[in-house]
C-alpha positions as CSV (number, residue, x, y, z in Angstrom):
1,M,-11.4,-16.7,3.7
2,V,-14.0,-15.2,5.8
3,R,-17.2,-13.8,3.7
4,I,-18.2,-10.0,4.7
5,A,-21.5,-8.4,3.4
6,A,-23.6,-5.7,4.3
7,V,-27.6,-6.5,5.6
8,R,-29.6,-3.9,5.9
9,P,-31.1,-3.2,9.7
10,R,-33.9,-4.5,9.8
11,A,-32.5,-7.7,8.6
12,H,-32.3,-11.4,10.2
13,W,-28.6,-12.1,10.4
14,P,-27.8,-14.5,13.4
15,A,-25.4,-14.5,14.9
16,D,-22.9,-16.2,17.8
17,V,-21.1,-12.8,18.6
18,V,-23.3,-8.8,18.1
19,A,-20.1,-6.1,18.4
20,R,-22.1,-2.5,18.9
21,P,-19.5,0.5,19.0
22,W,-20.4,3.1,21.8
23,H,-20.1,6.8,22.8
24,S,-18.9,7.5,26.5
25,A,-21.5,9.4,26.4
26,A,-24.5,6.6,25.7
27,A,-26.4,4.7,28.4
28,V,-24.4,1.2,28.7
29,S,-25.8,-2.0,30.5
30,A,-25.4,-2.6,34.1
31,F,-23.3,-5.0,33.0
32,C,-20.6,-3.2,31.3
33,R,-20.2,-0.3,34.3
34,R,-19.7,-2.9,36.4
35,R,-16.7,-3.6,34.3
36,G,-15.5,-0.1,34.3
37,F,-16.8,-0.1,30.7
38,L,-16.3,3.6,29.6
39,A,-16.1,3.3,26.1
40,R,-13.0,4.4,25.5
41,P,-11.3,4.3,22.1
42,G,-10.0,0.3,21.8
43,Q,-12.3,-0.6,25.6
44,V,-13.9,-3.6,24.7
45,V,-16.2,-5.5,27.2
46,A,-18.1,-9.2,26.1
47,E,-21.4,-9.4,27.6
48,P,-22.9,-12.7,27.4
49,S,-26.9,-13.1,26.7
50,A,-29.1,-14.1,29.5
51,D,-30.2,-18.1,27.7
52,G,-25.7,-17.8,26.8
53,R,-26.1,-18.5,23.2
54,S,-24.2,-15.2,22.0
55,V,-21.8,-13.0,22.7
56,T,-22.4,-8.4,22.8
57,L,-18.8,-7.2,22.5
58,N,-19.5,-3.4,23.7
59,I,-16.3,-1.5,21.9
60,G,-15.7,2.4,22.8
61,L,-15.3,4.9,20.1
62,G,-15.1,7.6,23.0
63,P,-16.8,10.8,23.5
64,A,-19.8,11.6,21.0
65,G,-19.1,12.5,17.8
66,S,-15.2,12.8,18.4
67,A,-14.4,9.0,16.7
68,T,-13.0,9.1,13.2
69,M,-12.5,7.1,10.5
70,A,-9.6,5.8,12.2
71,A,-11.5,4.7,15.6
72,F,-14.2,3.2,13.4
73,R,-11.6,1.1,12.1
74,A,-9.4,0.4,15.4
75,A,-13.2,-1.2,16.6
76,A,-14.1,-3.7,14.0
77,A,-10.7,-4.8,14.2
78,A,-11.1,-5.0,17.9
79,A,-14.5,-6.7,17.5
80,V,-12.8,-9.2,15.5
81,R,-9.9,-10.5,17.3
82,N,-12.3,-10.6,20.1
83,A,-15.2,-12.3,18.6
84,G,-13.4,-15.3,20.1
85,P,-14.2,-18.9,18.8
86,A,-17.8,-17.6,16.9
87,R,-18.1,-18.6,13.4
88,T,-20.6,-15.5,12.5
89,L,-20.0,-11.6,13.6
90,R,-22.9,-9.1,13.2
91,L,-21.0,-5.3,13.6
92,D,-23.9,-3.2,14.4
93,L,-23.1,0.4,13.0
94,A,-27.2,1.7,14.7
95,L,-25.6,3.2,18.2
96,A,-23.0,5.0,16.5
97,D,-25.4,7.0,14.6
98,D,-24.7,10.2,16.7
99,S,-21.0,10.4,14.8
100,A,-20.5,13.5,13.3
101,L,-18.6,11.2,9.8
102,P,-21.8,10.7,7.5
103,A,-23.2,7.3,7.5
104,A,-20.8,6.2,4.1
105,D,-17.6,7.2,5.9
106,R,-18.4,5.1,9.0
107,A,-19.8,2.1,7.0
108,R,-16.4,2.4,4.4
109,A,-13.9,2.2,8.0
110,V,-15.8,-0.5,10.0
111,T,-15.9,-2.1,6.6
112,E,-11.6,-1.9,6.3
113,G,-11.4,-2.6,9.7
114,A,-13.2,-5.6,10.2
115,A,-11.6,-7.4,7.1
116,L,-8.0,-6.3,7.1
117,A,-7.8,-7.6,10.8
118,A,-9.7,-10.8,9.5
119,Y,-6.4,-11.0,7.6
120,R,-4.3,-14.5,7.3
121,Y,-1.0,-15.5,6.1
122,D,-0.7,-19.6,6.8
123,A,-0.2,-20.8,3.5
124,H,3.0,-22.4,4.6
125,R,1.9,-24.6,8.0
126,S,1.2,-27.8,8.2
127,G,-2.1,-29.3,8.5
128,R,-3.6,-25.1,8.5
129,T,-7.6,-25.4,9.6
130,P,-9.8,-21.9,9.0
131,G,-10.1,-19.1,11.1
132,P,-12.6,-19.4,13.9
133,L,-14.6,-16.3,11.5
134,T,-16.4,-17.4,8.9
135,E,-19.4,-15.0,8.4
136,L,-19.7,-11.0,9.0
137,A,-22.6,-9.1,8.3
138,V,-22.0,-5.0,8.7
139,V,-25.7,-3.5,9.3
140,T,-25.7,-0.6,7.1
141,D,-27.6,0.9,4.1
142,Q,-24.4,2.2,2.7
143,D,-24.0,-0.7,0.3
144,A,-21.7,0.9,-2.7
145,A,-19.5,2.2,0.7
146,V,-19.1,-1.4,1.5
147,A,-18.4,-2.8,-1.6
148,E,-15.7,-0.5,-2.7
149,A,-14.1,-0.9,1.1
150,L,-13.8,-4.4,-0.2
151,A,-12.1,-3.5,-3.5
152,V,-9.8,-2.1,-1.7
153,C,-9.2,-4.6,1.4
154,A,-9.0,-7.3,-1.1
155,G,-6.4,-5.1,-3.1
156,T,-4.4,-4.8,0.0
157,C,-4.7,-8.7,1.2
158,L,-2.6,-9.0,-1.7
159,A,0.1,-6.8,-1.3
160,R,0.0,-9.0,1.9
161,D,0.7,-12.0,0.1
162,L,2.6,-11.1,-2.1
163,V,4.9,-9.5,0.6
164,N,4.5,-12.7,3.5
165,C,5.5,-15.2,0.2
166,P,8.8,-16.6,0.5
167,A,11.5,-15.0,-2.0
168,G,12.5,-18.5,-2.8
169,E,9.3,-18.8,-4.4
170,L,8.5,-15.5,-5.2
171,G,11.3,-14.6,-8.1
172,P,10.7,-11.8,-10.7
173,E,9.9,-14.6,-12.9
174,E,7.3,-16.0,-10.7
175,F,6.1,-12.4,-9.5
176,A,5.8,-11.2,-13.0
177,H,3.5,-14.5,-14.0
178,R,1.1,-13.7,-10.9
179,I,0.7,-10.3,-12.2
180,R,-0.4,-11.5,-15.7
181,A,-2.7,-14.0,-14.3
182,L,-4.3,-11.4,-12.2
183,A,-4.8,-8.2,-15.1
184,G,-6.0,-10.9,-17.4
185,E,-8.7,-12.1,-14.4
186,R,-9.3,-8.2,-14.0
187,G,-9.6,-7.4,-17.8
188,L,-6.5,-5.4,-17.6
189,E,-3.5,-5.0,-20.3
190,C,-0.5,-6.6,-19.5
191,T,3.1,-6.7,-21.2
192,V,5.7,-8.4,-19.4
193,H,9.2,-7.4,-20.4
194,E,12.1,-9.7,-20.1
195,E,16.0,-9.4,-20.6
196,A,15.7,-8.9,-24.5
197,G,13.3,-6.0,-24.0
198,L,14.7,-4.8,-21.2
199,T,18.0,-4.4,-23.2
200,R,15.4,-2.8,-25.9
201,L,14.1,-0.5,-23.3
202,G,17.4,0.4,-22.2
203,L,16.9,0.5,-19.1
204,G,20.3,-0.5,-17.4
205,G,20.0,0.4,-14.6
206,L,17.4,-2.7,-14.1
207,L,19.5,-4.9,-15.4
208,A,22.6,-4.1,-13.9
209,V,20.6,-4.6,-10.5
210,G,19.5,-8.0,-11.0
211,A,22.9,-9.3,-12.8
212,G,23.9,-10.7,-10.2
213,S,21.2,-13.2,-9.8
214,A,20.7,-16.2,-11.2
215,R,17.4,-15.6,-11.8
216,P,16.7,-12.4,-14.3
217,P,14.8,-9.2,-14.4
218,R,11.7,-8.6,-15.0
219,L,9.8,-5.2,-16.0
220,V,5.4,-6.1,-15.9
221,E,3.2,-3.2,-17.5
222,V,-0.1,-3.0,-16.5
223,D,-2.9,-0.8,-18.2
224,Y,-6.1,-0.2,-16.7
225,R,-8.0,1.6,-19.9
226,P,-11.6,2.2,-19.2
227,P,-13.8,3.0,-22.1
228,D,-15.2,6.1,-19.9
229,A,-11.4,7.5,-19.5
230,T,-10.7,11.2,-19.2
231,G,-8.3,13.5,-17.2
232,P,-5.0,12.7,-16.8
233,V,-2.6,9.6,-17.2
234,I,-1.5,8.3,-13.7
235,G,2.3,6.3,-13.5
236,L,1.8,4.1,-10.7
237,I,5.1,2.4,-9.9
238,G,6.4,0.3,-7.7
239,K,10.2,-1.1,-6.6
240,G,10.9,-4.9,-6.7
241,I,13.7,-5.9,-4.7
242,T,12.4,-9.8,-4.5
243,F,14.9,-10.3,-2.1
244,D,17.7,-7.6,-1.4
245,S,20.8,-8.9,-0.2
246,G,22.3,-5.9,-0.5
247,G,24.5,-6.9,-3.4
248,L,28.6,-7.2,-3.1
249,C,28.2,-4.4,-0.5
250,L,26.3,-7.2,1.9
251,K,24.2,-6.7,4.4
252,P,24.4,-8.2,7.9
253,A,22.3,-11.3,8.7
254,A,19.4,-9.3,10.8
255,A,19.4,-6.7,8.3
256,M,18.4,-9.4,5.8
257,R,15.2,-11.0,8.2
258,S,12.8,-8.6,6.7
259,M,14.2,-7.9,2.6
260,K,11.8,-10.4,1.0
261,A,9.6,-7.1,1.5
262,D,11.8,-5.3,-0.4
263,M,9.2,-4.9,-3.2
264,G,6.3,-3.8,-1.0
265,G,6.0,-1.1,-3.5
266,A,5.3,-3.3,-5.8
267,A,3.1,-5.2,-4.0
268,A,1.7,-2.1,-3.1
269,V,0.9,-0.8,-6.7
270,A,0.0,-4.6,-7.9
271,G,-3.3,-4.1,-5.1
272,A,-3.8,-0.9,-6.2
273,L,-4.3,-1.7,-9.3
274,A,-6.2,-4.9,-8.9
275,A,-9.4,-2.8,-7.0
276,L,-9.5,-0.4,-10.0
277,P,-11.8,-2.6,-11.8
278,R,-13.9,-3.1,-9.2
279,L,-14.6,1.1,-7.8
280,G,-14.6,1.9,-11.5
281,L,-13.2,4.5,-12.1
282,P,-12.7,6.8,-15.3
283,L,-9.0,7.8,-15.1
284,R,-6.4,5.8,-17.8
285,V,-3.8,4.7,-15.1
286,R,-0.5,2.8,-16.2
287,G,1.4,0.7,-13.1
288,Y,5.1,0.1,-13.8
289,L,6.8,-2.5,-11.2
290,P,10.3,-3.3,-12.4
291,L,11.0,-6.4,-11.1
292,A,14.7,-7.7,-9.6
293,E,17.4,-9.4,-7.2
294,N,19.8,-7.9,-5.9
295,M,22.4,-11.0,-5.0
296,P,26.0,-11.0,-4.6
297,G,26.4,-13.1,-8.1
298,G,29.7,-13.6,-10.6
299,R,27.9,-10.9,-12.4
300,A,27.4,-9.1,-9.8
301,L,27.6,-4.8,-9.6
302,R,30.7,-3.8,-8.4
303,V,31.5,-1.0,-6.2
304,G,32.9,1.3,-9.0
305,D,31.3,0.4,-11.9
306,V,28.9,2.8,-14.2
307,V,25.5,2.1,-15.5
308,R,23.7,3.8,-18.0
309,Q,20.5,4.4,-17.5
310,A,17.0,4.9,-19.9
311,D,17.2,8.8,-20.1
312,G,20.6,8.1,-21.3
313,T,22.8,9.4,-18.4
314,T,25.0,8.1,-16.4
315,T,25.0,6.4,-12.6
316,E,28.5,5.3,-10.6
317,I,27.4,2.7,-8.3
318,V,29.2,3.3,-4.6
319,D,27.1,1.4,-2.5
320,T,24.8,-1.7,-4.5
321,D,22.7,-1.7,-1.7
322,N,20.9,2.2,-2.6
323,E,19.9,-0.6,-5.9
324,G,16.4,0.9,-5.3
325,R,16.6,4.0,-6.7
326,V,19.1,3.1,-9.4
327,V,15.8,0.7,-11.0
328,L,13.0,3.3,-9.5
329,A,15.3,6.2,-11.7
330,D,14.6,4.0,-15.4
331,V,11.2,3.4,-15.2
332,L,10.6,6.8,-14.3
333,A,12.4,8.2,-17.3
334,H,10.9,5.5,-19.6
335,A,6.9,6.4,-17.9
336,C,8.2,10.2,-19.3
337,R,8.7,9.0,-22.6
338,P,7.0,11.0,-25.5
339,G,3.7,8.8,-26.5
340,P,0.2,7.7,-26.4
341,G,0.7,6.2,-22.9
342,R,2.7,9.2,-21.6
343,C,1.8,9.2,-18.3
344,T,1.2,12.9,-17.1
345,V,1.1,12.4,-13.1
346,L,3.7,10.1,-11.7
347,I,3.8,8.1,-8.0
348,D,6.6,6.1,-7.2
349,V,5.7,3.5,-3.6
350,A,9.5,2.1,-2.3
351,T,10.8,0.5,0.5
352,L,13.5,2.5,-0.3
353,T,15.4,4.4,3.2
354,A,16.2,3.0,6.5
355,A,16.9,6.7,7.3
356,V,12.4,6.8,6.9
357,S,12.4,4.9,9.8
358,H,15.1,6.3,11.7
359,A,13.3,9.5,11.4
360,L,9.6,8.6,11.1
361,G,9.0,5.2,13.0
362,T,8.0,2.2,11.9
363,R,4.6,2.3,11.1
364,A,4.9,5.6,8.8
365,G,6.0,6.2,5.5
366,A,7.7,9.3,3.8
367,L,6.2,11.8,1.6
368,F,8.5,13.5,-1.7
369,T,7.6,16.2,-3.3
370,D,7.8,19.2,-5.3
371,D,4.3,19.7,-6.6
372,E,2.6,21.7,-3.8
373,A,-0.9,21.0,-5.3
374,L,-0.1,16.7,-5.6
375,A,1.0,17.0,-1.5
376,A,-2.2,18.7,-0.3
377,L,-4.3,15.8,-2.1
378,V,-1.6,12.5,-1.4
379,L,-1.3,13.8,2.5
380,G,-5.1,14.6,2.6
381,A,-5.8,10.9,0.4
382,A,-3.7,9.2,3.3
383,R,-5.4,10.8,6.2
384,R,-8.8,9.4,5.0
385,A,-7.2,6.4,4.2
386,G,-5.7,5.6,7.6
387,E,-1.7,5.2,6.6
388,T,0.0,7.6,7.9
389,L,2.5,9.9,5.8
390,C,4.7,12.6,6.8
391,R,6.2,15.0,4.3
392,L,9.8,15.2,3.8
393,P,11.4,18.1,2.4
394,L,13.3,17.9,-0.8
395,L,16.5,19.6,0.2
396,A,18.7,20.7,-2.5
397,G,21.7,21.2,-0.1
398,E,21.9,17.2,0.0
399,S,22.4,16.6,-3.2
400,R,25.8,17.3,-2.6
401,W,26.4,13.4,-1.8
402,L,24.9,12.6,-5.1
403,R,28.2,14.4,-7.4
404,S,30.7,11.7,-9.3
405,A,34.0,12.3,-10.9
406,V,33.6,10.0,-13.1
407,A,30.1,10.2,-14.0
408,D,26.7,12.2,-14.4
409,R,25.9,11.1,-11.0
410,A,26.6,8.8,-8.4
411,N,23.8,6.5,-6.1
412,G,24.3,7.9,-2.9
413,S,26.3,6.7,0.0
414,H,26.0,9.1,2.8
415,R,23.9,7.5,5.2
416,P,22.6,10.7,7.5
417,G,20.4,12.5,5.0
418,D,19.9,9.8,2.9
419,A,16.2,9.6,2.7
420,V,16.3,13.2,0.6
421,Q,19.0,12.1,-1.2
422,A,17.2,8.7,-2.7
423,A,14.4,12.0,-3.6
424,L,16.7,14.1,-4.9
425,F,18.4,11.3,-7.0
426,L,14.5,10.1,-8.1
427,R,13.6,13.5,-9.3
428,E,16.8,13.8,-11.8
429,F,13.9,11.3,-14.1
430,V,11.5,12.9,-14.2
431,A,10.6,15.2,-17.3
432,K,10.3,18.6,-15.9
433,G,7.0,20.2,-15.4
434,T,5.2,16.6,-14.9
435,P,4.3,16.4,-11.1
436,W,6.0,13.8,-9.1
437,A,5.4,12.2,-5.8
438,H,7.4,9.5,-4.4
439,L,6.6,7.7,-1.1
440,D,9.4,5.5,1.0
441,I,7.7,3.1,3.2
442,S,10.4,1.8,4.2
443,S,9.6,-0.1,7.9
444,A,5.8,0.6,7.1
445,A,5.8,-2.2,4.5
446,F,6.5,-4.9,7.5
447,N,4.9,-5.4,10.6
448,E,7.4,-7.3,13.0
449,E,6.5,-5.9,15.8
450,G,2.9,-7.8,16.5
451,P,-0.9,-7.3,15.6
452,Y,-1.7,-3.2,16.4
453,D,-5.1,-1.8,15.4
454,E,-6.5,-3.6,11.7
455,T,-2.5,-4.7,11.3
456,P,-1.2,-7.8,11.5
457,C,3.0,-9.3,11.4
458,G,4.4,-9.5,8.2
459,G,3.2,-7.6,5.5
460,T,0.9,-4.5,5.9
461,G,0.0,-3.7,2.6
462,F,1.0,0.2,3.1
463,G,0.3,2.3,0.8
464,V,-2.3,0.4,-1.0
465,R,-5.3,2.1,0.7
466,T,-3.3,5.5,-0.3
467,L,-3.1,4.8,-3.9
468,A,-6.5,4.1,-4.0
469,E,-8.2,6.8,-2.3
470,T,-5.3,9.1,-4.3
471,L,-7.0,7.7,-7.9
472,R,-10.1,8.1,-6.7
473,L,-9.3,11.9,-6.0
474,L,-7.7,12.0,-9.6
475,A,-10.7,10.8,-10.9
476,P,-12.8,13.4,-13.5
477,E,-16.0,14.1,-11.8
478,P,-19.2,15.3,-13.8
479,G,-19.3,18.8,-14.3
480,P,-21.9,20.8,-16.2
481,T,-20.3,20.1,-19.4
482,G,-19.3,16.8,-18.8
483,A,-16.4,15.4,-17.0
484,K,-13.2,17.5,-15.7
485,P,-10.3,16.6,-14.0
486,T,-10.0,16.8,-10.8
487,G,-7.1,16.7,-8.2
488,G,-3.5,18.2,-8.1
489,G,-0.5,18.8,-10.3
490,S,0.9,21.5,-11.9
491,G,1.7,20.0,-15.8
């Protein structure tokens, strides 16, 4: 684990490597000029000190005033990856003071880039050794921004750890145990519903999907309820299929290689919840993690089976590999039930459909919502957080593929437009008038290409930063007569 701290610009912090971001208008050393350093975004030139005892990493930010938070994240990540065998790294932001970004945003972005690029998952390597970098200093007077960034990064790294853990070790029971322990550490309320509890709640979809596995399903509910909470009750729902074989509609072997990541939505929600106590937002948040394995055991769902969902309606199973929407539907309906804990804004996160990857590639997620204010808020949060979300339409005509001759609906089997069909399926379970957003993060939750910017191979933690920033925007702000809720939503 790399220790990261903010230090004041005049503080003494001995470092093996000093990283300095430059704009292209800045006057760099002759050493850099000889090596063609033009401060292009992502360009790095290592310059040794005169005595050879330390190294300065000159990192490009592009033209003066053009650097975004993403550019600062990428620069900090490049510094960490190019630090070599150094034990200490100092990120000096003084040379980027002419940036159009506020100082707090620069500090937050640099901290995120460095902390996330320093992440390693080596729990299953024999004879593992710690990484070369042990200490990192961000030179800034924006202590609060650094602390907030570290809280969100810790949640992102938690999500990465959960996704990277082999499914044989992290089934529904083990996942639930880890979240309960985490909740105890962070002062969050946590309830774990086992099979009898799921039956009482009427979560027939979750029970049916988990029936084919020897490891029974769970529903974990986590409640963040600070004493000063006001405004809406936000429900975060994360799909938690700890391994997706496809059920009796078995996936081919190549498609199963990343299916330990099919709980990436639940991991993202867990990461965001873990960050909340450190962020101190005066907002009530309820997290729902439906956990199950989709396996082809003797009690597995069959094609043609009919499942009764939590709202009393029925779903015909036409494809057992479309299990995620069946599970999420139950929990959406459960979160909308009348009562003191009823959620007034809902956001679900899921690695739901391959169709999103075909449309947007492997580094972006899709946003579906029919609430314009919530759409603007979530998209703005994603931009600020450095995660790419694209809004896709809820095309009503695609609901024709959800018709069933024997039940209220089918769980869909038409691949063209499947991401839209899945979102339309979920929308039916949201109470009328409740603002709702669906994030389909598909391939963005698991990186099989190789590291880039602050993103490692394997679990990416995609969604944690967007959720945390969304909650920040939804949190009430002090007004002239007290706290008043801000943010999107129509009801």
